[in-house]
N, CA, C and O atoms as a Maestro MAE file, in Angstrom:
{
 s_m_m2io_version
 :::
 2.0.0
}

f_m_ct {
 s_m_title
 :::
 protein
 m_atom[296] {
  # First column is atom index #
  i_m_mmod_type
  r_m_x_coord
  r_m_y_coord
  r_m_z_coord
  i_m_residue_number
  s_m_chain_name
  s_m_pdb_residue_name
  s_m_pdb_atom_name
  i_m_atomic_number
  :::
  1 25 13.156 11.980 27.600 1 A "UNK " " N  " 7
  2 3 11.771 11.513 27.705 1 A "UNK " " CA " 6
  3 2 10.905 12.518 26.956 1 A "UNK " " C  " 6
  4 15 11.163 13.721 26.913 1 A "UNK " " O  " 8
  5 25 9.857 11.935 26.369 2 A "UNK " " N  " 7
  6 3 9.268 12.897 25.225 2 A "UNK " " CA " 6
  7 2 7.814 12.586 25.913 2 A "UNK " " C  " 6
  8 15 7.575 11.582 26.585 2 A "UNK " " O  " 8
  9 25 6.862 13.667 25.609 3 A "UNK " " N  " 7
  10 3 5.701 13.351 26.224 3 A "UNK " " CA " 6
  11 2 4.664 13.793 24.778 3 A "UNK " " C  " 6
  12 15 4.726 14.763 24.023 3 A "UNK " " O  " 8
  13 25 3.973 12.912 24.808 4 A "UNK " " N  " 7
  14 3 2.850 12.883 23.735 4 A "UNK " " CA " 6
  15 2 1.824 14.026 23.684 4 A "UNK " " C  " 6
  16 15 0.910 14.043 24.508 4 A "UNK " " O  " 8
  17 25 1.921 14.828 22.899 5 A "UNK " " N  " 7
  18 3 0.650 16.057 22.772 5 A "UNK " " CA " 6
  19 2 -0.712 15.451 22.473 5 A "UNK " " C  " 6
  20 15 -1.718 16.151 22.590 5 A "UNK " " O  " 8
  21 25 -0.799 13.975 22.031 6 A "UNK " " N  " 7
  22 3 -1.946 13.226 21.781 6 A "UNK " " CA " 6
  23 2 -2.818 12.532 22.722 6 A "UNK " " C  " 6
  24 15 -4.045 12.584 22.810 6 A "UNK " " O  " 8
  25 25 -1.639 11.616 23.681 7 A "UNK " " N  " 7
  26 3 -2.115 10.990 24.584 7 A "UNK " " CA " 6
  27 2 -1.772 11.476 26.205 7 A "UNK " " C  " 6
  28 15 -2.341 11.075 27.221 7 A "UNK " " O  " 8
  29 25 -0.796 12.344 26.114 8 A "UNK " " N  " 7
  30 3 -0.321 12.904 27.427 8 A "UNK " " CA " 6
  31 2 0.599 11.934 28.065 8 A "UNK " " C  " 6
  32 15 1.016 12.213 29.189 8 A "UNK " " O  " 8
  33 25 0.934 10.940 27.554 9 A "UNK " " N  " 7
  34 3 1.676 9.893 28.208 9 A "UNK " " CA " 6
  35 2 3.307 10.417 27.861 9 A "UNK " " C  " 6
  36 15 3.596 10.980 26.806 9 A "UNK " " O  " 8
  37 25 4.160 10.159 28.806 10 A "UNK " " N  " 7
  38 3 5.644 10.297 28.749 10 A "UNK " " CA " 6
  39 2 6.232 9.232 28.645 10 A "UNK " " C  " 6
  40 15 5.926 8.377 29.477 10 A "UNK " " O  " 8
  41 25 7.228 8.897 27.658 11 A "UNK " " N  " 7
  42 3 7.946 7.792 27.352 11 A "UNK " " CA " 6
  43 2 9.471 7.994 26.943 11 A "UNK " " C  " 6
  44 15 9.961 9.027 26.486 11 A "UNK " " O  " 8
  45 25 10.008 6.991 27.161 12 A "UNK " " N  " 7
  46 3 11.646 6.905 26.593 12 A "UNK " " CA " 6
  47 2 11.538 6.434 25.350 12 A "UNK " " C  " 6
  48 15 11.051 5.304 25.328 12 A "UNK " " O  " 8
  49 25 11.912 7.044 23.921 13 A "UNK " " N  " 7
  50 3 11.766 6.483 22.713 13 A "UNK " " CA " 6
  51 2 12.858 5.162 22.614 13 A "UNK " " C  " 6
  52 15 12.614 4.378 21.697 13 A "UNK " " O  " 8
  53 25 13.872 4.894 23.359 14 A "UNK " " N  " 7
  54 3 14.548 3.838 23.252 14 A "UNK " " CA " 6
  55 2 13.549 2.539 23.846 14 A "UNK " " C  " 6
  56 15 13.480 1.466 23.247 14 A "UNK " " O  " 8
  57 25 13.037 2.735 24.711 15 A "UNK " " N  " 7
  58 3 11.972 1.729 25.232 15 A "UNK " " CA " 6
  59 2 10.455 1.256 24.603 15 A "UNK " " C  " 6
  60 15 9.586 0.568 25.140 15 A "UNK " " O  " 8
  61 25 10.481 1.930 23.181 16 A "UNK " " N  " 7
  62 3 9.248 1.580 22.523 16 A "UNK " " CA " 6
  63 2 9.555 1.388 21.115 16 A "UNK " " C  " 6
  64 15 10.579 1.764 20.543 16 A "UNK " " O  " 8
  65 25 8.451 0.692 20.555 17 A "UNK " " N  " 7
  66 3 8.629 0.324 19.103 17 A "UNK " " CA " 6
  67 2 7.665 1.129 18.196 17 A "UNK " " C  " 6
  68 15 6.445 1.181 18.353 17 A "UNK " " O  " 8
  69 25 8.442 1.807 17.136 18 A "UNK " " N  " 7
  70 3 7.663 2.663 16.173 18 A "UNK " " CA " 6
  71 2 7.051 1.669 15.199 18 A "UNK " " C  " 6
  72 15 7.749 0.822 14.639 18 A "UNK " " O  " 8
  73 25 5.972 1.759 15.036 19 A "UNK " " N  " 7
  74 3 5.136 0.950 13.998 19 A "UNK " " CA " 6
  75 2 4.643 1.850 12.902 19 A "UNK " " C  " 6
  76 15 3.963 2.852 13.124 19 A "UNK " " O  " 8
  77 25 5.022 1.442 11.691 20 A "UNK " " N  " 7
  78 3 4.404 2.767 10.633 20 A "UNK " " CA " 6
  79 2 3.628 1.974 9.649 20 A "UNK " " C  " 6
  80 15 3.201 2.504 8.624 20 A "UNK " " O  " 8
  81 25 3.387 0.437 9.985 21 A "UNK " " N  " 7
  82 3 2.293 -0.283 9.101 21 A "UNK " " CA " 6
  83 2 0.664 -0.003 9.925 21 A "UNK " " C  " 6
  84 15 0.392 -0.527 11.005 21 A "UNK " " O  " 8
  85 25 -0.239 0.867 9.203 22 A "UNK " " N  " 7
  86 3 -1.099 1.093 10.075 22 A "UNK " " CA " 6
  87 2 -2.064 -0.365 10.106 22 A "UNK " " C  " 6
  88 15 -2.882 -0.429 11.024 22 A "UNK " " O  " 8
  89 25 -2.005 -1.310 9.319 23 A "UNK " " N  " 7
  90 3 -2.592 -2.818 9.691 23 A "UNK " " CA " 6
  91 2 -1.677 -3.517 10.739 23 A "UNK " " C  " 6
  92 15 -2.222 -4.429 11.362 23 A "UNK " " O  " 8
  93 25 -0.446 -3.260 11.024 24 A "UNK " " N  " 7
  94 3 0.062 -3.929 12.206 24 A "UNK " " CA " 6
  95 2 -0.335 -3.395 13.145 24 A "UNK " " C  " 6
  96 15 -0.743 -4.126 14.047 24 A "UNK " " O  " 8
  97 25 -0.387 -1.951 13.337 25 A "UNK " " N  " 7
  98 3 -0.870 -1.275 14.445 25 A "UNK " " CA " 6
  99 2 -2.383 -1.553 14.875 25 A "UNK " " C  " 6
  100 15 -2.808 -1.562 16.030 25 A "UNK " " O  " 8
  101 25 -3.035 -1.755 13.819 26 A "UNK " " N  " 7
  102 3 -4.394 -2.240 14.081 26 A "UNK " " CA " 6
  103 2 -4.710 -3.591 14.609 26 A "UNK " " C  " 6
  104 15 -5.705 -3.855 15.284 26 A "UNK " " O  " 8
  105 25 -3.808 -4.403 14.257 27 A "UNK " " N  " 7
  106 3 -3.750 -5.789 14.801 27 A "UNK " " CA " 6
  107 2 -3.369 -5.647 16.308 27 A "UNK " " C  " 6
  108 15 -4.071 -6.054 17.233 27 A "UNK " " O  " 8
  109 25 -2.190 -5.030 16.432 28 A "UNK " " N  " 7
  110 3 -1.903 -4.687 17.926 28 A "UNK " " CA " 6
  111 2 -2.996 -4.316 19.013 28 A "UNK " " C  " 6
  112 15 -3.216 -4.867 20.091 28 A "UNK " " O  " 8
  113 25 -3.549 -3.352 18.492 29 A "UNK " " N  " 7
  114 3 -4.894 -2.806 19.228 29 A "UNK " " CA " 6
  115 2 -5.947 -3.669 19.226 29 A "UNK " " C  " 6
  116 15 -6.764 -3.537 20.138 29 A "UNK " " O  " 8
  117 25 -6.141 -4.640 18.301 30 A "UNK " " N  " 7
  118 3 -7.062 -5.378 18.250 30 A "UNK " " CA " 6
  119 2 -6.914 -6.501 19.093 30 A "UNK " " C  " 6
  120 15 -7.948 -7.093 19.399 30 A "UNK " " O  " 8
  121 25 -5.676 -6.972 19.592 31 A "UNK " " N  " 7
  122 3 -5.219 -7.815 20.206 31 A "UNK " " CA " 6
  123 2 -4.861 -7.521 21.599 31 A "UNK " " C  " 6
  124 15 -4.101 -8.280 22.201 31 A "UNK " " O  " 8
  125 25 -5.418 -6.337 22.225 32 A "UNK " " N  " 7
  126 3 -5.234 -5.991 23.410 32 A "UNK " " CA " 6
  127 2 -3.875 -4.940 23.582 32 A "UNK " " C  " 6
  128 15 -3.448 -4.814 24.730 32 A "UNK " " O  " 8
  129 25 -3.309 -4.321 22.681 33 A "UNK " " N  " 7
  130 3 -2.163 -3.543 23.140 33 A "UNK " " CA " 6
  131 2 -2.490 -1.763 23.222 33 A "UNK " " C  " 6
  132 15 -1.748 -0.804 23.009 33 A "UNK " " O  " 8
  133 25 -3.723 -1.834 23.568 34 A "UNK " " N  " 7
  134 3 -3.983 -0.328 23.543 34 A "UNK " " CA " 6
  135 2 -3.360 0.073 24.711 34 A "UNK " " C  " 6
  136 15 -3.038 1.255 24.592 34 A "UNK " " O  " 8
  137 25 -3.043 -0.384 25.796 35 A "UNK " " N  " 7
  138 3 -2.678 -0.009 26.967 35 A "UNK " " CA " 6
  139 2 -1.089 0.422 26.868 35 A "UNK " " C  " 6
  140 15 -0.468 1.184 27.608 35 A "UNK " " O  " 8
  141 25 -0.623 -0.327 25.692 36 A "UNK " " N  " 7
  142 3 0.764 0.063 25.398 36 A "UNK " " CA " 6
  143 2 1.047 1.217 24.546 36 A "UNK " " C  " 6
  144 15 2.107 1.837 24.464 36 A "UNK " " O  " 8
  145 25 -0.069 1.420 23.913 37 A "UNK " " N  " 7
  146 3 0.157 2.353 22.939 37 A "UNK " " CA " 6
  147 2 0.624 4.074 24.024 37 A "UNK " " C  " 6
  148 15 0.087 4.476 25.056 37 A "UNK " " O  " 8
  149 25 1.572 4.582 23.369 38 A "UNK " " N  " 7
  150 3 1.861 5.819 24.003 38 A "UNK " " CA " 6
  151 2 1.664 6.834 23.296 38 A "UNK " " C  " 6
  152 15 1.308 7.846 23.901 38 A "UNK " " O  " 8
  153 25 1.815 6.903 21.895 39 A "UNK " " N  " 7
  154 3 1.770 7.955 21.054 39 A "UNK " " CA " 6
  155 2 1.536 7.642 19.705 39 A "UNK " " C  " 6
  156 15 2.017 6.600 19.260 39 A "UNK " " O  " 8
  157 25 0.639 8.642 18.731 40 A "UNK " " N  " 7
  158 3 0.563 8.564 17.483 40 A "UNK " " CA " 6
  159 2 1.145 9.886 16.661 40 A "UNK " " C  " 6
  160 15 0.640 11.000 16.795 40 A "UNK " " O  " 8
  161 25 2.084 9.658 15.937 41 A "UNK " " N  " 7
  162 3 2.579 10.949 15.422 41 A "UNK " " CA " 6
  163 2 2.693 10.712 13.830 41 A "UNK " " C  " 6
  164 15 2.439 9.684 13.203 41 A "UNK " " O  " 8
  165 25 3.168 12.013 13.334 42 A "UNK " " N  " 7
  166 3 3.343 12.167 11.880 42 A "UNK " " CA " 6
  167 2 5.008 12.033 11.704 42 A "UNK " " C  " 6
  168 15 5.792 12.437 12.563 42 A "UNK " " O  " 8
  169 25 5.365 11.478 10.605 43 A "UNK " " N  " 7
  170 3 6.932 11.501 10.274 43 A "UNK " " CA " 6
  171 2 7.070 11.308 8.873 43 A "UNK " " C  " 6
  172 15 6.231 10.869 8.086 43 A "UNK " " O  " 8
  173 25 7.997 11.613 8.702 44 A "UNK " " N  " 7
  174 3 8.771 11.395 7.098 44 A "UNK " " CA " 6
  175 2 10.216 10.585 7.291 44 A "UNK " " C  " 6
  176 15 11.068 10.373 6.428 44 A "UNK " " O  " 8
  177 25 10.222 10.213 8.652 45 A "UNK " " N  " 7
  178 3 11.814 9.881 9.020 45 A "UNK " " CA " 6
  179 2 11.740 8.295 8.572 45 A "UNK " " C  " 6
  180 15 12.564 7.902 7.746 45 A "UNK " " O  " 8
  181 25 10.906 7.512 9.028 46 A "UNK " " N  " 7
  182 3 10.956 6.213 8.856 46 A "UNK " " CA " 6
  183 2 10.281 5.836 7.319 46 A "UNK " " C  " 6
  184 15 10.834 5.100 6.503 46 A "UNK " " O  " 8
  185 25 9.094 6.443 7.140 47 A "UNK " " N  " 7
  186 3 8.373 6.155 5.678 47 A "UNK " " CA " 6
  187 2 8.378 7.318 5.148 47 A "UNK " " C  " 6
  188 15 9.016 8.124 5.825 47 A "UNK " " O  " 8
  189 25 7.803 7.849 3.959 48 A "UNK " " N  " 7
  190 3 7.541 8.977 3.580 48 A "UNK " " CA " 6
  191 2 5.985 9.495 4.338 48 A "UNK " " C  " 6
  192 15 5.150 8.640 4.632 48 A "UNK " " O  " 8
  193 25 5.795 10.613 4.534 49 A "UNK " " N  " 7
  194 3 4.227 10.888 5.060 49 A "UNK " " CA " 6
  195 2 3.783 9.991 5.646 49 A "UNK " " C  " 6
  196 15 3.288 9.191 4.853 49 A "UNK " " O  " 8
  197 25 3.670 9.604 6.921 50 A "UNK " " N  " 7
  198 3 3.110 8.575 7.506 50 A "UNK " " CA " 6
  199 2 2.998 8.702 9.153 50 A "UNK " " C  " 6
  200 15 3.762 9.327 9.889 50 A "UNK " " O  " 8
  201 25 1.812 7.923 9.529 51 A "UNK " " N  " 7
  202 3 1.411 7.894 10.860 51 A "UNK " " CA " 6
  203 2 2.578 7.025 11.626 51 A "UNK " " C  " 6
  204 15 3.227 6.241 10.934 51 A "UNK " " O  " 8
  205 25 2.787 7.105 12.632 52 A "UNK " " N  " 7
  206 3 3.843 6.052 13.453 52 A "UNK " " CA " 6
  207 2 3.063 6.214 14.967 52 A "UNK " " C  " 6
  208 15 2.784 7.180 15.678 52 A "UNK " " O  " 8
  209 25 2.866 4.745 15.066 53 A "UNK " " N  " 7
  210 3 2.238 4.336 16.032 53 A "UNK " " CA " 6
  211 2 3.291 3.835 17.367 53 A "UNK " " C  " 6
  212 15 3.946 2.805 17.212 53 A "UNK " " O  " 8
  213 25 3.403 4.603 18.634 54 A "UNK " " N  " 7
  214 3 4.511 4.159 19.230 54 A "UNK " " CA " 6
  215 2 4.147 3.453 20.486 54 A "UNK " " C  " 6
  216 15 3.653 4.167 21.359 54 A "UNK " " O  " 8
  217 25 4.289 2.229 20.740 55 A "UNK " " N  " 7
  218 3 4.130 1.159 21.799 55 A "UNK " " CA " 6
  219 2 5.468 0.944 22.576 55 A "UNK " " C  " 6
  220 15 6.632 0.953 22.175 55 A "UNK " " O  " 8
  221 25 4.855 0.722 23.984 56 A "UNK " " N  " 7
  222 3 6.070 0.464 24.925 56 A "UNK " " CA " 6
  223 2 6.230 -1.068 24.610 56 A "UNK " " C  " 6
  224 15 5.340 -1.885 24.375 56 A "UNK " " O  " 8
  225 25 7.733 -1.269 24.671 57 A "UNK " " N  " 7
  226 3 7.954 -2.552 24.219 57 A "UNK " " CA " 6
  227 2 8.070 -3.493 25.537 57 A "UNK " " C  " 6
  228 15 9.026 -3.776 26.258 57 A "UNK " " O  " 8
  229 25 6.570 -3.894 25.552 58 A "UNK " " N  " 7
  230 3 6.244 -4.946 26.873 58 A "UNK " " CA " 6
  231 2 6.271 -6.314 26.337 58 A "UNK " " C  " 6
  232 15 6.396 -6.377 25.115 58 A "UNK " " O  " 8
  233 25 6.180 -7.436 26.987 59 A "UNK " " N  " 7
  234 3 6.061 -8.780 26.589 59 A "UNK " " CA " 6
  235 2 4.918 -9.002 25.593 59 A "UNK " " C  " 6
  236 15 5.037 -9.758 24.629 59 A "UNK " " O  " 8
  237 25 4.002 -8.432 25.819 60 A "UNK " " N  " 7
  238 3 2.674 -8.241 24.909 60 A "UNK " " CA " 6
  239 2 3.240 -7.928 23.519 60 A "UNK " " C  " 6
  240 15 3.064 -8.692 22.570 60 A "UNK " " O  " 8
  241 25 3.875 -6.865 23.438 61 A "UNK " " N  " 7
  242 3 4.204 -6.309 22.046 61 A "UNK " " CA " 6
  243 2 5.085 -7.195 21.508 61 A "UNK " " C  " 6
  244 15 4.937 -7.539 20.335 61 A "UNK " " O  " 8
  245 25 6.052 -7.657 22.223 62 A "UNK " " N  " 7
  246 3 7.208 -8.497 21.677 62 A "UNK " " CA " 6
  247 2 6.437 -9.996 21.164 62 A "UNK " " C  " 6
  248 15 6.916 -10.705 20.280 62 A "UNK " " O  " 8
  249 25 5.313 -10.273 21.816 63 A "UNK " " N  " 7
  250 3 4.740 -11.693 21.562 63 A "UNK " " CA " 6
  251 2 3.945 -11.269 20.187 63 A "UNK " " C  " 6
  252 15 3.852 -12.000 19.201 63 A "UNK " " O  " 8
  253 25 3.392 -9.956 20.307 64 A "UNK " " N  " 7
  254 3 2.475 -9.943 19.010 64 A "UNK " " CA " 6
  255 2 3.461 -9.566 17.734 64 A "UNK " " C  " 6
  256 15 3.079 -9.788 16.584 64 A "UNK " " O  " 8
  257 25 4.627 -9.041 17.985 65 A "UNK " " N  " 7
  258 3 5.540 -8.782 16.818 65 A "UNK " " CA " 6
  259 2 5.957 -9.998 16.290 65 A "UNK " " C  " 6
  260 15 5.944 -10.178 15.072 65 A "UNK " " O  " 8
  261 25 6.404 -11.039 17.241 66 A "UNK " " N  " 7
  262 3 6.537 -12.603 16.889 66 A "UNK " " CA " 6
  263 2 5.667 -13.040 15.949 66 A "UNK " " C  " 6
  264 15 6.058 -13.501 14.877 66 A "UNK " " O  " 8
  265 25 4.230 -12.915 16.320 67 A "UNK " " N  " 7
  266 3 3.364 -13.433 15.821 67 A "UNK " " CA " 6
  267 2 3.073 -12.528 14.542 67 A "UNK " " C  " 6
  268 15 2.635 -13.124 13.558 67 A "UNK " " O  " 8
  269 25 3.241 -11.360 14.465 68 A "UNK " " N  " 7
  270 3 3.076 -10.419 13.138 68 A "UNK " " CA " 6
  271 2 4.414 -10.920 12.140 68 A "UNK " " C  " 6
  272 15 4.182 -10.876 10.932 68 A "UNK " " O  " 8
  273 25 5.461 -11.279 12.460 69 A "UNK " " N  " 7
  274 3 6.601 -11.943 11.762 69 A "UNK " " CA " 6
  275 2 6.275 -13.312 11.051 69 A "UNK " " C  " 6
  276 15 6.674 -13.589 9.920 69 A "UNK " " O  " 8
  277 25 5.491 -14.149 11.857 70 A "UNK " " N  " 7
  278 3 5.386 -15.542 11.071 70 A "UNK " " CA " 6
  279 2 4.037 -15.372 10.411 70 A "UNK " " C  " 6
  280 15 3.743 -16.390 9.784 70 A "UNK " " O  " 8
  281 25 3.067 -14.370 10.340 71 A "UNK " " N  " 7
  282 3 2.000 -14.314 9.877 71 A "UNK " " CA " 6
  283 2 0.759 -14.885 10.332 71 A "UNK " " C  " 6
  284 15 -0.201 -15.194 9.626 71 A "UNK " " O  " 8
  285 25 0.924 -15.044 12.150 72 A "UNK " " N  " 7
  286 3 -0.063 -15.427 12.421 72 A "UNK " " CA " 6
  287 2 -0.938 -14.755 13.305 72 A "UNK " " C  " 6
  288 15 -1.867 -15.165 14.000 72 A "UNK " " O  " 8
  289 25 -0.392 -13.517 13.113 73 A "UNK " " N  " 7
  290 3 -1.439 -12.336 14.061 73 A "UNK " " CA " 6
  291 2 -2.601 -12.161 13.235 73 A "UNK " " C  " 6
  292 15 -2.474 -11.889 12.041 73 A "UNK " " O  " 8
  293 25 -3.697 -12.292 13.764 74 A "UNK " " N  " 7
  294 3 -5.105 -11.766 13.148 74 A "UNK " " CA " 6
  295 2 -5.932 -11.055 13.890 74 A "UNK " " C  " 6
  296 15 -6.998 -10.658 13.420 74 A "UNK " " O  " 8
  :::
 }
 m_bond[295] {
  # First column is bond index #
  i_m_from
  i_m_to
  i_m_order
  :::
  1 1 2 1
  2 2 3 1
  3 3 4 2
  4 3 5 1
  5 5 6 1
  6 6 7 1
  7 7 8 2
  8 7 9 1
  9 9 10 1
  10 10 11 1
  11 11 12 2
  12 11 13 1
  13 13 14 1
  14 14 15 1
  15 15 16 2
  16 15 17 1
  17 17 18 1
  18 18 19 1
  19 19 20 2
  20 19 21 1
  21 21 22 1
  22 22 23 1
  23 23 24 2
  24 23 25 1
  25 25 26 1
  26 26 27 1
  27 27 28 2
  28 27 29 1
  29 29 30 1
  30 30 31 1
  31 31 32 2
  32 31 33 1
  33 33 34 1
  34 34 35 1
  35 35 36 2
  36 35 37 1
  37 37 38 1
  38 38 39 1
  39 39 40 2
  40 39 41 1
  41 41 42 1
  42 42 43 1
  43 43 44 2
  44 43 45 1
  45 45 46 1
  46 46 47 1
  47 47 48 2
  48 47 49 1
  49 49 50 1
  50 50 51 1
  51 51 52 2
  52 51 53 1
  53 53 54 1
  54 54 55 1
  55 55 56 2
  56 55 57 1
  57 57 58 1
  58 58 59 1
  59 59 60 2
  60 59 61 1
  61 61 62 1
  62 62 63 1
  63 63 64 2
  64 63 65 1
  65 65 66 1
  66 66 67 1
  67 67 68 2
  68 67 69 1
  69 69 70 1
  70 70 71 1
  71 71 72 2
  72 71 73 1
  73 73 74 1
  74 74 75 1
  75 75 76 2
  76 75 77 1
  77 77 78 1
  78 78 79 1
  79 79 80 2
  80 79 81 1
  81 81 82 1
  82 82 83 1
  83 83 84 2
  84 83 85 1
  85 85 86 1
  86 86 87 1
  87 87 88 2
  88 87 89 1
  89 89 90 1
  90 90 91 1
  91 91 92 2
  92 91 93 1
  93 93 94 1
  94 94 95 1
  95 95 96 2
  96 95 97 1
  97 97 98 1
  98 98 99 1
  99 99 100 2
  100 99 101 1
  101 101 102 1
  102 102 103 1
  103 103 104 2
  104 103 105 1
  105 105 106 1
  106 106 107 1
  107 107 108 2
  108 107 109 1
  109 109 110 1
  110 110 111 1
  111 111 112 2
  112 111 113 1
  113 113 114 1
  114 114 115 1
  115 115 116 2
  116 115 117 1
  117 117 118 1
  118 118 119 1
  119 119 120 2
  120 119 121 1
  121 121 122 1
  122 122 123 1
  123 123 124 2
  124 123 125 1
  125 125 126 1
  126 126 127 1
  127 127 128 2
  128 127 129 1
  129 129 130 1
  130 130 131 1
  131 131 132 2
  132 131 133 1
  133 133 134 1
  134 134 135 1
  135 135 136 2
  136 135 137 1
  137 137 138 1
  138 138 139 1
  139 139 140 2
  140 139 141 1
  141 141 142 1
  142 142 143 1
  143 143 144 2
  144 143 145 1
  145 145 146 1
  146 146 147 1
  147 147 148 2
  148 147 149 1
  149 149 150 1
  150 150 151 1
  151 151 152 2
  152 151 153 1
  153 153 154 1
  154 154 155 1
  155 155 156 2
  156 155 157 1
  157 157 158 1
  158 158 159 1
  159 159 160 2
  160 159 161 1
  161 161 162 1
  162 162 163 1
  163 163 164 2
  164 163 165 1
  165 165 166 1
  166 166 167 1
  167 167 168 2
  168 167 169 1
  169 169 170 1
  170 170 171 1
  171 171 172 2
  172 171 173 1
  173 173 174 1
  174 174 175 1
  175 175 176 2
  176 175 177 1
  177 177 178 1
  178 178 179 1
  179 179 180 2
  180 179 181 1
  181 181 182 1
  182 182 183 1
  183 183 184 2
  184 183 185 1
  185 185 186 1
  186 186 187 1
  187 187 188 2
  188 187 189 1
  189 189 190 1
  190 190 191 1
  191 191 192 2
  192 191 193 1
  193 193 194 1
  194 194 195 1
  195 195 196 2
  196 195 197 1
  197 197 198 1
  198 198 199 1
  199 199 200 2
  200 199 201 1
  201 201 202 1
  202 202 203 1
  203 203 204 2
  204 203 205 1
  205 205 206 1
  206 206 207 1
  207 207 208 2
  208 207 209 1
  209 209 210 1
  210 210 211 1
  211 211 212 2
  212 211 213 1
  213 213 214 1
  214 214 215 1
  215 215 216 2
  216 215 217 1
  217 217 218 1
  218 218 219 1
  219 219 220 2
  220 219 221 1
  221 221 222 1
  222 222 223 1
  223 223 224 2
  224 223 225 1
  225 225 226 1
  226 226 227 1
  227 227 228 2
  228 227 229 1
  229 229 230 1
  230 230 231 1
  231 231 232 2
  232 231 233 1
  233 233 234 1
  234 234 235 1
  235 235 236 2
  236 235 237 1
  237 237 238 1
  238 238 239 1
  239 239 240 2
  240 239 241 1
  241 241 242 1
  242 242 243 1
  243 243 244 2
  244 243 245 1
  245 245 246 1
  246 246 247 1
  247 247 248 2
  248 247 249 1
  249 249 250 1
  250 250 251 1
  251 251 252 2
  252 251 253 1
  253 253 254 1
  254 254 255 1
  255 255 256 2
  256 255 257 1
  257 257 258 1
  258 258 259 1
  259 259 260 2
  260 259 261 1
  261 261 262 1
  262 262 263 1
  263 263 264 2
  264 263 265 1
  265 265 266 1
  266 266 267 1
  267 267 268 2
  268 267 269 1
  269 269 270 1
  270 270 271 1
  271 271 272 2
  272 271 273 1
  273 273 274 1
  274 274 275 1
  275 275 276 2
  276 275 277 1
  277 277 278 1
  278 278 279 1
  279 279 280 2
  280 279 281 1
  281 281 282 1
  282 282 283 1
  283 283 284 2
  284 283 285 1
  285 285 286 1
  286 286 287 1
  287 287 288 2
  288 287 289 1
  289 289 290 1
  290 290 291 1
  291 291 292 2
  292 291 293 1
  293 293 294 1
  294 294 295 1
  295 295 296 2
  :::
 }
}
């Protein structure tokens, strides 16, 4: 279990999606996923020196991810 120092939310990493593309994260938030945001952290693990947006893998996030992959997410 990880506790975010930013949001104070506790989450299991295996139950989350780690988004390193800031535009993708912005579109998730714009489309109602703010309640699924668990954390924002800095990392060089997934990409060099980037912010990582941590979202719970909810049905909404799965739908938004599918729309992102088909270039339909606006």
